[in-house]
C-alpha positions as CSV (number, residue, x, y, z in Angstrom):
1,X,19.0,-63.4,-207.2
2,X,21.1,-59.7,-207.3
3,X,23.7,-59.2,-204.8
4,X,26.0,-56.5,-203.6
5,X,29.5,-57.3,-201.5
6,X,30.7,-53.9,-199.8
7,X,33.9,-54.2,-198.5
8,X,37.4,-51.6,-198.3
9,X,40.1,-54.4,-198.9
10,X,40.1,-55.9,-202.2
11,X,41.1,-59.1,-201.4
12,X,37.7,-59.6,-199.3
13,X,35.7,-59.0,-202.3
14,X,36.8,-60.7,-204.9
15,X,37.7,-64.0,-202.4
16,X,33.8,-63.2,-201.6
17,X,32.7,-62.6,-205.4
18,X,34.9,-66.3,-206.2
19,X,32.9,-68.4,-203.3
20,X,29.7,-66.8,-204.6
21,X,30.1,-68.0,-207.9
22,X,30.9,-70.9,-207.1
23,X,28.0,-71.5,-205.4
24,X,26.2,-70.7,-208.5
25,X,25.4,-66.8,-207.9
26,X,26.2,-64.6,-211.2
27,X,25.1,-61.4,-210.6
28,X,27.2,-60.3,-208.0
29,X,28.4,-56.5,-207.7
30,X,31.8,-55.1,-205.8
31,X,31.8,-52.2,-203.5
32,X,35.1,-51.2,-201.8
33,X,33.4,-47.7,-201.1
34,X,30.8,-46.9,-198.4
35,X,29.5,-43.7,-200.0
36,X,29.1,-45.5,-203.7
37,X,27.5,-48.2,-201.4
38,X,24.8,-46.1,-200.4
39,X,23.6,-44.5,-203.8
40,X,24.4,-48.1,-205.4
41,X,21.8,-49.7,-203.4
42,X,19.4,-46.6,-203.4
43,X,19.4,-47.1,-207.3
44,X,19.4,-50.2,-207.6
45,X,17.3,-53.7,-206.4
46,X,19.7,-55.9,-204.6
47,X,18.2,-58.9,-202.7
48,X,21.1,-59.2,-200.9
49,X,23.7,-56.2,-199.7
50,X,26.9,-57.9,-197.9
51,X,28.2,-55.5,-195.9
52,X,31.6,-54.8,-193.9
53,X,30.7,-53.2,-190.4
54,X,34.6,-51.5,-190.2
55,X,34.5,-49.2,-192.5
56,X,36.3,-45.3,-193.2
57,X,33.2,-43.5,-193.0
58,X,30.6,-43.8,-193.4
59,X,30.8,-47.7,-191.9
60,X,28.8,-49.8,-191.8
61,X,25.6,-49.2,-189.3
62,X,25.5,-46.3,-191.5
63,X,25.0,-47.4,-194.6
64,X,22.3,-49.9,-193.2
65,X,20.7,-46.7,-191.1
66,X,20.7,-44.8,-194.4
67,X,19.5,-47.2,-197.6
68,X,17.5,-49.9,-195.3
69,X,14.4,-47.3,-194.3
70,X,14.0,-46.9,-198.2
71,X,15.2,-50.4,-198.8
72,X,13.0,-52.5,-196.6
73,X,13.0,-55.5,-199.2
74,X,16.8,-55.9,-198.9
75,X,18.5,-58.2,-196.8
76,X,21.2,-57.0,-194.9
77,X,24.1,-59.2,-194.1
78,X,26.7,-57.1,-191.7
79,X,30.0,-59.1,-191.1
80,X,33.4,-57.9,-190.1
81,X,37.0,-59.5,-189.8
82,X,37.5,-57.9,-186.6
Protein backbone atom coordinates (compact mmCIF):
# COMPACT_ATOMS: atom_id res chain seq x y z
CA UNK A 1 0.00 0.00 0.00
CA UNK A 2 1.42 3.37 -1.06
CA UNK A 3 0.65 6.24 1.35
CA UNK A 4 1.29 9.98 1.07
CA UNK A 5 1.16 12.07 4.24
CA UNK A 6 0.75 15.83 3.72
CA UNK A 7 1.16 18.26 6.61
CA UNK A 8 3.03 21.54 7.04
CA UNK A 9 4.28 20.49 10.50
CA UNK A 10 7.44 18.39 10.28
CA UNK A 11 6.97 16.86 13.74
CA UNK A 12 3.52 15.62 12.75
CA UNK A 13 4.89 14.10 9.54
CA UNK A 14 7.60 12.16 11.34
CA UNK A 15 5.18 10.98 14.05
CA UNK A 16 2.65 9.71 11.52
CA UNK A 17 5.37 7.95 9.51
CA UNK A 18 6.67 6.23 12.65
CA UNK A 19 3.15 5.10 13.55
CA UNK A 20 2.41 3.79 10.06
CA UNK A 21 5.71 1.93 9.94
CA UNK A 22 4.97 0.38 13.33
CA UNK A 23 1.83 -1.09 11.76
CA UNK A 24 3.76 -2.51 8.83
CA UNK A 25 3.35 0.20 6.19
CA UNK A 26 6.73 0.64 4.50
CA UNK A 27 5.83 2.70 1.42
CA UNK A 28 5.15 6.04 3.12
CA UNK A 29 6.03 9.37 1.49
CA UNK A 30 6.03 12.63 3.43
CA UNK A 31 5.27 16.05 2.00
CA UNK A 32 5.28 19.38 3.84
CA UNK A 33 4.10 21.61 0.98
CA UNK A 34 0.61 21.44 -0.47
CA UNK A 35 1.62 22.52 -3.99
CA UNK A 36 4.28 19.79 -4.08
CA UNK A 37 1.66 17.33 -2.81
CA UNK A 38 -0.57 18.17 -5.78
CA UNK A 39 2.29 17.36 -8.14
CA UNK A 40 3.07 14.09 -6.33
CA UNK A 41 -0.58 12.98 -6.32
CA UNK A 42 -0.97 13.75 -10.02
CA UNK A 43 2.29 12.01 -11.00
CA UNK A 44 2.25 8.92 -8.79
CA UNK A 45 -0.35 6.34 -7.80
CA UNK A 46 -1.11 6.53 -4.08
CA UNK A 47 -3.58 4.24 -2.39
CA UNK A 48 -4.15 6.65 0.50
CA UNK A 49 -3.43 10.35 1.04
CA UNK A 50 -3.54 11.60 4.64
CA UNK A 51 -4.10 15.30 4.12
CA UNK A 52 -3.99 18.11 6.68
CA UNK A 53 -6.93 20.46 6.29
CA UNK A 54 -5.29 23.64 7.56
CA UNK A 55 -2.10 24.48 5.67
CA UNK A 56 -0.67 27.52 3.90
CA UNK A 57 -2.30 28.02 0.50
CA UNK A 58 -3.50 25.91 -1.05
CA UNK A 59 -5.25 24.35 1.93
CA UNK A 60 -6.21 20.70 2.23
CA UNK A 61 -9.66 21.08 0.65
CA UNK A 62 -8.11 22.80 -2.36
CA UNK A 63 -5.61 19.96 -2.73
CA UNK A 64 -8.45 17.44 -2.55
CA UNK A 65 -10.62 19.30 -5.08
CA UNK A 66 -7.77 19.69 -7.56
CA UNK A 67 -6.54 16.08 -7.41
CA UNK A 68 -9.46 13.76 -6.63
CA UNK A 69 -11.18 14.02 -10.06
CA UNK A 70 -8.04 12.69 -11.80
CA UNK A 71 -7.34 10.13 -9.04
CA UNK A 72 -10.70 8.52 -8.26
CA UNK A 73 -9.06 5.33 -6.97
CA UNK A 74 -7.08 7.19 -4.32
CA UNK A 75 -8.65 7.38 -0.87
CA UNK A 76 -8.22 10.75 0.82
CA UNK A 77 -8.40 11.13 4.59
CA UNK A 78 -8.65 14.72 5.76
CA UNK A 79 -7.18 15.41 9.20
CA UNK A 80 -6.74 18.50 11.32
CA UNK A 81 -5.34 19.36 14.70
CA UNK A 82 -7.90 22.08 15.38
